[in-house]
N, C-alpha and C positions, 0 to 999 in steps of 0.2 A: 567629369565634373560639369555641372551646369554653370552657365554664365551668371555671375552674381555681382550686384552693386555693393556699395558700402552698407554696413549694418544699420538698421533702423534704430534698434534698441535691444539691450540684452534681455533674455528671458529670465525673470526674477527667480532665484532658487527658493525663496521663501514664499511658497505658493499658498493659496487659500482653498478651502473645500469647494469642489466643483469647477476649479479653474482649468482642469485637464479632463477632456472627454476622450476615452479610448473607444474606438469603434472597430469591432471585429466581425468578420464574416461569420454567419451563423454556423457554418461548417467547422470553424475553429473551436466552437464550444464542444463539439463531439470528437475532435481530434486530440488525443492525449498529449502529444508533443506540443501542439500549439497552445492548448489550454494551460499546460504547465508553464510555458514561456510567458504567457499573458499574466499568470498569477505572480511570477517572479518580478515582472515589470511593475505590476500594481503594488507590490510590496515596497518597491523603491519610491513610487509616486506617493504612497501613503493616502491620507484622507483627501489629498488634493484631487484625486482622480475618481471618475465614475466610469463604469463599463457598460457599453451598449452593443448588443448583437443585432445584426441586420441581415436580411436576405434580399436577393434581387427583386423579389415581389414587393418590397417596401420602398417608400419614397425616401431616398437618402438625403435629398435636399431638405425635406421636412425635419429629418433627424438632426442634421447639422444646424438648421435654423433654430430649432428648439434648444439645442445645446448652447448655442451662442447667446440666445435670449436668457438662458439660465446662468450665464456668467462664464462660460468656457472661453478662455483666451487661446488655448491650444487644443487642437483636435488631433489625436494620434490614430493613424491608420494602422491597425494591427493585421499584418498580412504581407502578401507579396506585391509585385508591381501592379497587378490587376486591381487589388484592393486600394492601393495608394492612388491609382488613376481614378477610380470611382469616387473616392472621398475628395480628391482634388477637384473633380468636376463640380461637386456640390459646394465646394468652398471658394470657388473663383470669385474674387471681388469682395469677400467678407472680411471683417476686421480680425478674425481669428487666424492663427497660424497653423499650418499643417506640419505635423511631425510623423515619423514612420517608425514603427516597431517591426523590424524585418523578420518575417516568418515564412517567406516563399522559398522557391528553389534557387533563384538567381539573385533577386533583390538588387537589380541594377540601379534603380533610383536611390535607394538607401546607401548603397556602396558609393555611388557618385557623390553623395553628400558627405561621405566620410563617417557614416554612422557605424558603430560596432555591430557585429552580428549576434553577440551575446545579449540576451534580453535585459539583464540587469545593467550591463554597461551601456546599452542603448538608451535605457530609461534615464540613467544618470546624465548621459550626454544631452538628452532632451531638456532636462531640468536646468542645465547650466549653459545651454546654447544661446544663440542670438537669432533675432528675427530678421529675415531678408525678403525682399520682393523679387520674384523672377517672372519671366515671360514664358508661357507654355504654348505648345502647338495645338492646333485643332484640325481634325478632318471632318468636314461638315460641322455638326454641332457637338462632336465628341472631343473631349480633351485627351491628349496623350502627353506623357512626361518623358519617355525615352525614345520611342520610335513608332512609326506606322509603316506598313509595307504591303505590297501587292506581289503576287506570284508564288514562287516556290516556298518562301518562308511561311506564309499563312497555311499552305498545304501541309507543311511539316507540323505546325501546331495542331491542325486537324487530325493528322495521323497520330501525333503524340497523345492526344486525348483518348483515342481508341486504345493505344498501347497501355496507357496508365490504368485505364479501367480494368484491363485484363491482368497486368503484371505489377501494378503498383507504381508509385511516384519515385522512381530511382533515376539517377543521372544516366546510368548505362542504358536504360530504356528510352531516355530522351535521345541518346545517340542512335539507337536502333531505329527510332522513328525517322530520323534524318536519312538513314540508309534506305529504308523502305520507300520514302518519298522520291528519292533520287532514282531508284530503280524503275519507278513509274513515270519518270519525266518524259514528256512527249516532244513539245516544241515551245519556244519562247513566246511571250505575249507580244501582241501588237498594241502600241500605246501612242497617243499624241500628248506631248507634254507642253504646257504653256507656263514658263517660269518667268515671273516678273515681266510679262508681256511678250516674251520671245517664245516662239513655237517650234517644236521639232518632233519628227516621227521617229520612233525607236522600236526595235524588237529586242526583248530582253527577258530572261527568266525571273528577274527580281528587280523590283524598285523599292529601295530602302530610304525612308525619309527620317533622318535622325535629328533629335534635339538633345542628345546626351553625349557630351564630349568624353565622358568616362567610357562608354561603350566603344566609341571610335578608337580611343587610345588603347583600350584593352586588346582590341583585335588588330592594332597596327594600321588603322584606316585613316585616310585624310578627311579633313572637314572640321577640325577643331576650331579654326578661326571663324567659320560660319556660325558656329554656336555662340562664340564670344560676341559676334556682331548681331546677335538676335535674328539669325536666319536659319533656315533649314539646310542641312547638309544632305543633298539628294544623291544617293549612290545608285548607279544603273549598271547591273551586272552584264558582262559581255559574253557569257557562255551561250552558245547556240546549239550545243549537243550535250548528251548525257556525259560523255567522256570529259568534255571541257568543264562541265559543271562540277564533276568530281575533282578535277584538277584545281579549280579556283577555291573549292571548299577546303582542300588540303592546305592550300596556301593561306587560307583564312585561319585554320587551326594552328598553323606553324608561324603565323604572324609575318608572312612574306608576300601578302597581297600588294600589288602595285597599281596606282592610278594610271589609266591610259592603256594598261595591258589587260587587267582583270576587270576593271570597272571604270566608268566615267563619273566625274563629280560635277554637280551643278549646285550653286548656292542661290537661294531665293527666299524671299519673305512671303511670296504668294505663289502657289503652285496649283495648277489644274491638270488632272490626269484623266484622259478619256481612253477607255479600253475598247477593243473591238467587240468584246462580249457585252451585252446589256447589263448583266449583273456579274460581279466579281467578288471573290473572297478577299477581305481586307483584314489585316491584323493591326492591333494597336496595344502596345505594352502587354503582350502575351494573350490578350483577348482577341476573338475573331468574330466576324459577322459577314454574311453575304449581302452586299449593298449594290445599289444602282449606280452605274457610271453616268456622268463623270464624277471624279472625286476632287474636292476643293480643300487644299491645305492652306491654312492661314495662321497667323499669330493671334492669340487671344487678345481682345482689346481691354480686358481687365487683368490686373496683376494677381499672382498667387503669392501669398506670404508663407514662408516656410521657416522652420527652426533648423538652423545650421549649427552643428557642434563646433566647439572650440578646437583649433588644430592641436593634434597630439604631438 
């Protein structure tokens, strides 16, 4: 669960036409499962909602700005964590509130907010939810809602994309991509970390910068207090060989990871990571990109308003 202050105001259940703008990735329009889920949610929203499809080639900031000018108070990101992250980037600092219709494989952000996975139930929860402001993380100028990472995890995502293209988007294939990546593991990264002014050199297979207490709790990892304190929970993997990497991964799956044995924890509001390689693969909320080192992690200076469902 993300750290949340007191509610600003309830989201009115008696909505007016155009008050809700649903933004879906263009691929969702050709995906039968996603298209059907969106239609079910729109039926709950009724005349209050409009639907807009977007693709990465379009200016999402312009789409959001136009929607808000046309009266949208709530913008619903219909998709997975990557779609929610992209819409959040465009909405940062706007008066409209972000809601999520979960359509992805894992939906960590939506689950962390307590949103149902059923589209009709999620739509109803959005209608009756409350507006809250939260602080989100950034790596460079990119917003992320759950986590950003360097090392073996971005490599897993890259391999997963290849596997999905060949075998389809199934969880068993996601697990297979993990195994294939581990079998190719060579050596840990060399990094220089500067966390709130303190510098340290590390060698690690993974650097995981978390902003989601839900993810940490789900995998039995430390760092929830850092999230509550509007800081990053920075987890530094301790594996230095393929065998040790398999071992700590098994502990992660079984919820038996231990701080100090399997990973080190650093809490920081400002983090700079310099890698030995000039360009490194970085992942943020499931998306990935090869970027130039060093990487600067900060808290966004503008708040993000979200719709939080009522406790069930």
